[in-house]
N, C-alpha and C positions, 0 to 999 in steps of 0.2 A: 601706600601713598599717605602722606601725612599732611594735614591742613591746619593752618593757624590763621586767625582772623584778628583784625583790629577795626573798631568802629570809629576811628579818628575822623572827625568831620562829617560823619554820615547822618543825614537828617531824616532818613527813612522813606524818601520818595522813590520814584522810579529812577534807576541808574540808567543813563543813556549812553555813556562813553565807557568802554572797557579798554584799559591799557595793559597789554601783556609785556612784562619787563623781565628779561632773563637773557642769559648768554646764548650764542649760536648752538643749535642742537638740543636745546632743553625741552622743546615741544610747543613753542609759541605758534608756529604755523599749523601744527596738527590741531591744537585747541581752536584756532581761528577757523579752520576748515570744518571742524565738528559744529561749531556755532553757526557757520554760514549754511552748511548743508542740511543739518538736522533741525535748526531753529530759525532759519530764514533771516539771520542777522547779516548786516552789511559789514564787510571787512575791507580794510585798507592798510597801507603802510606809509610811513613817512618817506621811506626810500623810494616809493613809486614816483613821487614828484621829482626827487633828485635824479633817478635813473632816466626818466623820460626827458628831462631837460638835457642831460648829458647826451643821450641818444640823438637828440635834435642837433646839438653842437657838432658832433662827430659825423654827421651825415646819415644817421639812421633814424631820423624823425618818423614817428608813427609806429615804431617798434614798441611793444609792451614792455613794462619794467622788468619782467622776468625773462625776456627773450634771450639774453646772453648768459643766463645763470649757469648753463653747462660748460661755458668757456670763459668764465669770469676771471680766470688766472692765466689766460693766454693773451699774448700781445697781438691784438687784432684791431685796436682803435688807433687811428692817426689823428693827432691833435697838434696842428702846426707842424713843427719838425720832430715831434715826439711820437714814439710808438709805445702805446700803453696797453695794459690789460684793462678790461672794463672796471675791475675793482680799483686799480690805480687811478683811473679817470674819475670815478665817483668820489673817491677820497680827495683828490686834488681839487675838484670843483667845489665840493662841500666845505672842506677845511681851509683851502687856500684862497677861495674866491667868495662864495656866498656868505659864509658865517662872518668873516672879517668885514665885509661890506654891509650886510643886511642884518646881522645879529644871529645868535645861536638858536633863536626860536623861529627862524625863517620858514622851515618846512612845516612847522606847526601852524604858522600864520596862513600859509597857502591852503592847508587842509581846513582850517577854521573858516576861511572864506567859502570853500566849497560846501561845507556841511552846516554853516550857520543857519539856524532855523529848522533843522531836521528834527523830526519827531521819532525817527527810527533809532534803534540801538546801533551803535557803531563800535566795532572791535578793531583796534590798531594792534597788529601783530609784531611790530618791531619797535617798541617803546624803550629805547636805550638812552636817549638824551633828555634830561629833565626839562630843559628850556623849551624843547619842541612840545612836550606833553603839557606844560603849563600854558603855552600859547593856544593849543587846541582846546584845552579844557575850559577856557573862558566862554565858549559858546555852548556849553552843556550845563544843565542844571545839576546833574549828579555824575560822579566819576568813580569807577571801580578799578583799582590797580591790582593786577594779579602778578605777584612776583613768583617766578618759576625757578626752582632749583633742581639740578639733576647731577648725580655723581659724575665726576670727570668732565663736566661742562663748565667752563669758566670764561671770563672776559679777557683772558691773557691774549695780548697782541691785538686787542680791539679797542677802539676809542669809546665804545659804549660802556655802560656800567649799571649796577643796581644803584638806585637813588638813595643817597645817604641823608638828605634833608627830610625832616618830617613834613608830610604833605597834608592838606585838608581834604583828603580823599579817603573813601572806604578802601581798606587794603586786605588782601588775602595773600598768604604765602602757600605755595604748593610745592611739595617735595616729590617730584615726578620720578619715582624709582620703580614704577610698576609697568604693566602692559598697556598697550593702546586701548584695550577694553576698559581698563581701570581709569585711564585718562578720560575716555569718553564718558564714563559713569560720573567722574568728578565734574566734568564740564556741564553735564546735564543736571546733576543734583545740586551743585553748589553755585556755579556761576549763574546759570539760568534762574535759579531760585532767587538770587539777589536782584535780578532784572524784572521780576514779576511783582 
């Protein structure tokens, strides 16, 4: 496991927002679960807001964001005269409706309203859209971006990406090519160290 750091924009205080940025399958949710379970940090996702709004629209209001994860590629949602997979419905709602009407930072704005004034560390495990991250970061004093890389894991076929613009956030790059135990060790020694 290789680690690279950048102190870009880091003023040395307590970091209160951790943004995990990487492609599907690279270990974001695993790191988030380690930080939640072992260090009592709050975790959330930009997609939670999106999925819960879509569930309400298609008649499944009250279902948690991950309720349809096992069947996300099966055509089970009725939306008007359309029969969609949950994944198709999420993309259609986000990219075809919300972002054109309310801006690319909408889901970050929603989370910012929910977490404004919090003193707890917050870990966002699905930071793929820069505009959402910037919107949410405005209500935190310090921000740590953890860019996660893993062999054979890419953003191909996904609208999310690594952020190319330099940010005024503290940044760490993690090359997750080891075991779960190594990933846990990394989260405890390096991410938690930045939060203390």
